[in-house]
KEPAKOL-924071 format. One record per residue (C-alpha): residue in three letters; x, y, z. Coordinates in Angstrom, 3 decimals, decimal comma. Example, Ala and Ser with C-alpha at 12.3 -4.5 7.8 and 13.67 -1.06 7.14 Angstrom:
<rs>
[ALA [12,300 -4,500 7,800]];
[SER [13,670 -1,060 7,140]];
</rs>
This chain:
<rs>
[MET [114,215 231,527 60,082]];
[ARG [117,566 232,245 61,685]];
[ASP [118,933 229,211 63,491]];
[LEU [120,621 230,398 66,693]];
[THR [122,531 227,160 67,276]];
[THR [126,302 227,640 67,461]];
[SER [127,903 226,175 64,350]];
[GLU [131,112 226,042 62,328]];
[LYS [129,159 225,871 59,051]];
[ASN [127,205 229,120 58,928]];
[GLU [127,080 230,467 55,394]];
[VAL [127,672 233,796 53,691]];
[HIS [126,758 233,731 49,995]];
[ILE [128,571 236,214 47,792]];
[TYR [128,497 236,820 44,078]];
[ASP [132,092 237,190 42,893]];
[LYS [132,008 239,790 40,103]];
[LEU [135,561 239,011 39,009]];
[GLY [135,060 235,257 38,822]];
[GLY [131,424 235,399 37,713]];
[THR [130,368 232,773 40,253]];
[ASN [128,575 232,457 43,554]];
[ILE [130,835 231,613 46,474]];
[ILE [129,879 230,373 49,901]];
[PHE [132,101 231,283 52,815]];
[TYR [131,539 229,029 55,817]];
[HIS [132,134 230,613 59,199]];
[ARG [131,795 229,895 62,859]];
[THR [128,987 231,622 64,699]];
[VAL [129,639 235,268 65,472]];
[ASN [128,427 236,307 68,914]];
[SER [127,686 239,759 70,292]];
[SER [130,977 239,694 72,180]];
[ASP [132,840 239,049 68,891]];
[ARG [131,192 242,049 67,220]];
[LEU [131,943 244,237 70,227]];
[ARG [135,581 243,068 70,237]];
[TYR [135,885 243,823 66,511]];
[LYS [134,431 247,316 66,850]];
[GLY [136,446 248,011 70,018]];
[LEU [139,736 246,998 68,408]];
[THR [138,997 249,101 65,343]];
[ILE [138,143 252,213 67,360]];
[GLU [141,131 251,687 69,639]];
[LYS [143,483 251,493 66,642]];
[LEU [141,945 254,598 65,031]];
[ASN [142,289 256,567 68,258]];
[ALA [145,913 255,456 68,558]];
[GLY [146,657 257,019 65,176]];
[ILE [147,413 253,764 63,400]];
[LYS [147,250 253,996 59,596]];
[MET [143,967 252,892 58,062]];
[GLU [145,815 250,450 55,807]];
[ASP [147,185 248,640 58,868]];
[ILE [143,756 248,624 60,508]];
[VAL [142,185 247,008 57,438]];
[GLU [144,951 244,381 57,439]];
[GLU [144,088 243,540 61,068]];
[GLN [140,380 243,457 60,244]];
[LEU [141,028 240,916 57,482]];
[ASP [143,001 238,758 59,924]];
[PHE [140,138 239,069 62,415]];
[VAL [137,613 237,891 59,811]];
[LEU [139,834 234,962 58,814]];
[GLU [139,654 233,709 62,409]];
[PHE [135,947 233,049 61,763]];
[ILE [136,184 231,577 58,248]];
[THR [136,069 227,779 58,396]];
[GLY [135,885 226,971 54,690]];
[VAL [134,677 227,857 51,211]];
[SER [132,393 226,142 48,735]];
[GLU [133,955 223,547 46,462]];
[GLY [135,111 224,915 43,123]];
[ALA [135,069 228,510 44,349]];
[PHE [138,794 229,081 43,905]];
[GLY [141,682 227,691 41,943]];
[VAL [145,432 228,099 41,632]];
[ASN [147,116 227,575 38,251]];
[ASN [143,771 226,461 36,771]];
[LYS [143,489 223,702 39,377]];
[PRO [140,645 223,848 41,907]];
[ILE [141,641 224,190 45,543]];
[SER [139,642 223,025 48,517]];
[SER [139,438 224,076 52,154]];
[ASP [138,300 220,556 53,128]];
[PRO [141,193 218,399 54,394]];
[GLN [139,297 215,284 53,212]];
[ASN [139,143 216,532 49,617]];
[LYS [141,788 215,438 47,098]];
[ASN [142,227 219,113 46,087]];
[TYR [142,887 220,265 49,651]];
[TYR [145,209 223,275 49,643]];
[GLU [146,938 223,731 52,984]];
[GLY [147,450 227,467 52,548]];
[TRP [143,913 228,197 51,323]];
[LYS [143,306 230,996 53,854]];
[ALA [146,562 232,761 53,011]];
[VAL [146,013 232,634 49,255]];
[ILE [142,433 233,887 49,585]];
[ARG [143,625 236,694 51,857]];
[GLU [146,293 237,717 49,363]];
[LYS [144,375 237,267 46,104]];
[ALA [140,699 237,689 47,062]];
[SER [140,724 240,284 49,818]];
[ASP [137,800 241,994 48,078]];
[LEU [135,639 239,001 48,990]];
[LEU [136,952 238,960 52,558]];
[GLU [136,039 242,660 52,781]];
[THR [132,494 241,720 51,799]];
[VAL [132,368 238,956 54,420]];
[LYS [133,731 241,446 56,976]];
[THR [130,991 243,906 56,098]];
[ILE [128,282 241,273 56,425]];
[LEU [129,545 239,740 59,677]];
[PHE [130,867 242,781 61,536]];
[ASP [130,173 246,146 59,912]];
[GLU [126,669 246,172 58,476]];
[THR [125,100 243,025 59,787]];
[ASN [121,645 243,945 58,470]];
[TYR [120,449 246,200 55,718]];
[LEU [117,361 248,347 55,684]];
[ILE [115,820 248,103 52,248]];
[LYS [113,310 250,734 51,235]];
[LYS [110,081 249,683 49,606]];
[ASN [111,061 250,839 46,102]];
[SER [114,713 249,798 46,304]];
[THR [116,242 248,225 43,213]];
[LEU [117,442 245,471 45,554]];
[LEU [113,878 244,188 45,551]];
[ARG [112,460 242,600 42,445]];
[ASN [108,867 242,057 41,360]];
[SER [108,425 238,330 41,304]];
[GLY [105,968 238,565 38,425]];
[ASN [108,019 240,264 35,743]];
[GLY [111,611 240,264 37,073]];
[LYS [111,921 244,011 36,595]];
[ALA [112,957 246,480 39,231]];
[PRO [110,035 248,057 41,048]];
[GLY [109,481 251,770 41,104]];
[ARG [108,794 254,288 38,404]];
[ARG [108,043 253,078 34,943]];
[ARG [108,397 254,997 31,731]];
[LYS [105,175 256,575 30,729]];
[LYS [103,689 255,210 27,568]];
[LYS [102,800 257,681 24,881]];
[ASN [99,120 258,463 24,674]];
[THR [97,747 257,779 21,243]];
</rs>
């Protein structure tokens, strides 16, 4: 069930391939007007001939406006965990800036989920679906040799 209550603690769960961990990005609720503003700004910049690199930079800044925190233990600096929670002893004041600079790949994923491809159509035999019984990908199986 999708809860439609406005919140600052909505979650986007992402598997970080580089870190080998699951990370939760907390974000404020994204409304239709926010998505329209994002798409409008992007199209406006493209039509104005602005370089794609600069557009992506602005998109990352746009996404960061919605990010309200990250799961504890998700990131560290100099082998010391950092926190986005001001009440935590590991609070790192510049957590958004360091994530933007060093983990923009994850912000790109959050951007895709929140603004670009908000839902995915998964075909019946997609490898994104798993058989709950055997844990193997559905679809064609190798034919066994007849004996």
